[in-house]
C-alpha positions as CSV (number, residue, x, y, z in Angstrom):
1,M,24.6,9.4,-8.7
2,Y,27.4,7.1,-9.9
3,G,27.2,3.7,-8.5
4,I,23.6,4.1,-7.2
5,T,20.9,2.3,-9.2
6,L,17.5,3.7,-9.9
7,R,16.1,1.0,-7.6
8,D,18.5,2.0,-4.7
9,A,17.5,5.7,-5.1
10,M,13.8,4.9,-5.0
11,L,14.1,2.6,-2.1
12,S,16.1,5.3,-0.2
13,R,13.2,7.7,-0.7
14,A,10.8,5.1,0.7
15,A,13.1,4.4,3.6
16,D,13.2,8.2,4.4
17,F,9.4,8.2,4.5
18,S,9.4,5.1,6.7
19,R,11.7,6.8,9.2
20,A,9.5,9.9,9.1
21,T,6.5,7.8,10.0
22,S,8.3,5.7,12.7
23,S,6.2,7.6,15.3
24,V,3.3,5.4,14.2
25,P,3.8,2.4,16.5
26,I,0.7,0.6,15.1
27,V,2.3,-0.1,11.8
28,Y,3.0,-3.8,12.0
29,L,4.9,-4.1,8.6
30,G,5.9,-1.5,6.1
31,G,7.6,-2.0,2.8
32,V,7.8,-1.4,-0.9
33,S,6.0,-3.6,-3.4
34,G,5.4,-3.5,-7.2
35,S,8.0,-2.8,-9.8
36,V,10.3,-0.7,-7.6
37,S,10.9,-3.8,-5.4
38,Y,12.3,-5.8,-8.3
39,E,12.9,-3.8,-11.6
40,P,11.7,-0.2,-11.7
41,S,11.6,2.1,-14.7
42,E,12.0,5.9,-14.7
43,G,8.7,7.5,-13.7
44,D,7.4,4.5,-11.7
45,D,5.5,5.2,-8.5
46,I,7.0,3.9,-5.3
47,D,4.2,1.6,-4.1
48,L,4.1,1.5,-0.3
49,F,2.7,-1.7,1.3
50,T,1.6,-1.3,4.9
51,V,0.0,-3.7,7.4
52,T,-1.3,-2.1,10.5
53,E,-2.4,-3.7,13.8
54,R,-6.1,-4.8,13.9
55,D,-8.6,-2.0,13.8
56,A,-5.9,0.7,13.4
57,L,-6.0,1.1,9.6
58,W,-7.8,4.4,9.2
59,F,-5.9,6.3,11.9
60,T,-2.7,5.0,10.5
61,L,-3.8,5.9,6.9
62,L,-4.6,9.4,8.0
63,V,-1.1,9.8,9.6
64,L,0.6,8.4,6.5
65,L,-1.3,10.7,4.2
66,V,-0.5,13.8,6.3
67,K,3.2,12.8,6.5
68,R,3.4,12.2,2.8
69,R,1.9,15.6,2.1
70,L,4.4,17.3,4.5
71,I,7.3,15.5,2.8
72,G,6.0,16.5,-0.6
73,D,7.2,13.4,-2.5
74,R,4.4,12.8,-5.0
75,D,6.0,9.6,-6.3
76,L,5.3,7.8,-2.9
77,C,2.0,6.0,-3.5
78,I,0.2,4.8,-0.4
79,S,-1.4,2.1,-2.5
80,F,-1.9,-1.0,-0.3
81,V,-2.8,-0.6,3.3
82,M,-4.5,-3.4,5.3
83,D,-4.9,-4.4,8.9
84,R,-3.7,-7.7,10.2
85,A,-7.2,-9.2,10.3
86,F,-7.5,-8.6,6.5
87,A,-3.9,-9.5,5.9
88,S,-4.4,-12.9,7.6
89,S,-7.2,-13.9,5.2
90,Y,-5.7,-12.2,2.1
91,L,-2.3,-13.6,2.4
92,S,-3.4,-17.1,3.4
93,G,-6.0,-17.2,0.5
94,D,-5.6,-18.1,-3.1
95,L,-3.1,-15.5,-4.3
96,G,-2.5,-15.1,-8.0
97,P,0.9,-15.4,-9.6
98,L,1.4,-11.7,-9.7
99,E,0.5,-11.2,-6.1
100,R,2.8,-14.0,-5.1
101,R,5.7,-12.5,-7.0
102,D,5.1,-9.1,-5.4
103,L,5.0,-10.7,-2.0
104,E,8.2,-12.5,-2.6
105,H,9.9,-9.3,-3.8
106,L,8.5,-7.1,-1.1
107,V,11.3,-4.9,0.4
108,R,10.6,-4.6,4.1
109,L,11.4,-1.2,5.6
110,R,9.6,-1.7,9.0
111,G,8.7,-4.8,11.0
112,G,10.7,-8.0,10.9
113,T,7.9,-10.4,10.0
114,D,8.0,-12.3,6.7
115,P,4.8,-11.1,5.0
116,S,3.9,-14.7,4.1
117,R,3.6,-15.5,7.8
118,I,1.2,-12.8,8.7
119,G,-1.6,-15.1,7.4
120,S,-0.7,-17.8,10.0
121,G,-2.5,-16.0,12.8
122,R,-5.4,-13.6,13.5
123,G,-3.1,-10.7,14.2
124,G,-2.7,-8.4,17.2
125,V,-5.7,-6.5,18.6
126,A,-5.5,-2.7,18.8
127,S,-6.1,-1.0,22.1
128,P,-9.7,0.4,22.7
129,A,-8.2,3.9,22.2
130,M,-6.9,3.0,18.8
131,V,-10.3,1.5,17.8
132,F,-11.9,4.7,18.9
133,L,-9.4,6.9,16.9
134,S,-9.9,4.7,13.8
135,A,-13.7,4.9,14.2
136,L,-13.3,8.8,14.2
137,T,-11.3,8.7,11.0
138,Y,-13.3,6.1,9.1
139,P,-16.8,6.8,7.7
140,P,-17.9,9.1,6.7
141,W,-15.3,11.9,6.3
142,L,-11.9,10.3,5.4
143,A,-13.3,7.3,3.5
144,A,-15.6,9.6,1.5
145,F,-12.9,12.1,0.9
146,L,-10.4,9.5,-0.4
147,F,-13.0,7.8,-2.6
148,I,-14.2,11.1,-4.2
149,K,-10.6,12.3,-4.5
150,G,-9.6,9.0,-6.0
151,C,-12.4,9.1,-8.6
152,A,-11.4,12.7,-9.6
153,V,-7.7,11.9,-9.9
154,D,-8.5,8.8,-11.8
155,K,-10.6,10.7,-14.3
156,S,-7.8,13.4,-14.7
157,V,-5.1,10.7,-15.1
158,R,-7.0,8.8,-17.7
159,R,-7.7,12.0,-19.7
160,R,-4.0,13.1,-19.6
161,F,-2.2,9.7,-19.8
162,G,-4.7,7.2,-21.2
163,E,-6.7,4.3,-19.8
164,E,-3.6,2.3,-18.8
165,R,-2.8,4.8,-16.0
166,G,-6.3,4.7,-14.5
167,F,-7.2,3.1,-11.1
168,R,-10.0,2.5,-8.8
169,V,-10.2,2.9,-5.0
170,R,-11.2,-0.1,-3.0
171,L,-11.8,0.4,0.7
172,S,-13.4,-1.0,3.8
173,W,-12.8,-0.8,7.6
174,R,-9.9,-3.3,7.1
175,Y,-8.2,-2.2,3.8
176,Y,-7.4,0.7,1.4
177,I,-6.2,-0.3,-2.0
178,L,-5.5,1.6,-5.2
179,D,-6.1,-1.0,-7.9
180,T,-4.6,0.3,-11.1
181,V,-5.7,-0.7,-14.6
182,K,-2.1,-1.6,-15.4
183,Y,-1.9,-3.9,-12.5
184,Q,-5.3,-5.5,-13.3
185,R,-4.1,-6.3,-16.8
186,M,-0.8,-7.6,-15.6
187,R,-2.7,-9.8,-13.2
188,E,-4.9,-11.2,-16.0
189,R,-1.9,-11.9,-18.2
190,A,-0.2,-13.7,-15.3
191,W,-3.3,-15.9,-14.7
192,E,-3.5,-16.6,-18.4
193,G,0.2,-17.6,-18.5
194,Q,-0.5,-20.3,-15.9
195,H,-3.4,-21.9,-17.8
């Protein structure tokens, strides 16, 4: 792939996935965050950052997970999904230096909104049908499945690759986040560097 950087190749894969999920109109903003957005290394995951319309997170997450399974690209990591209500409070809150850097480097693939402006309003409201579909896909089955699967994968990853590759699943009605040990330590170092 002469002339194409590792970053370009990884972003191209993410863009292909974004096109494959363009049938999900309730995705407000989709992009790539983390190391791939600024300086990837061989073997890095492609961290997908997704903001859905309000109350549409769990239906959207289900569609994204199914499409990723159909595409078969295991490096695509659906690691940060939140709805606009959560995004509003999260992005307008006290972000740490690492989160601010990731937001500044976010490569937008869908949606034209600057992510730093999502926090300026409450966000759109999903239709009653979408709230109903999200309620069907949230507790107990999808959330329980993702939490249990996340714990099992985390245990396997830690055993095979060491503690640094571990993660924990954080989820609610408004967000789904894979919080890696590596990212937690980077966040701590970034905070320490500021003080």
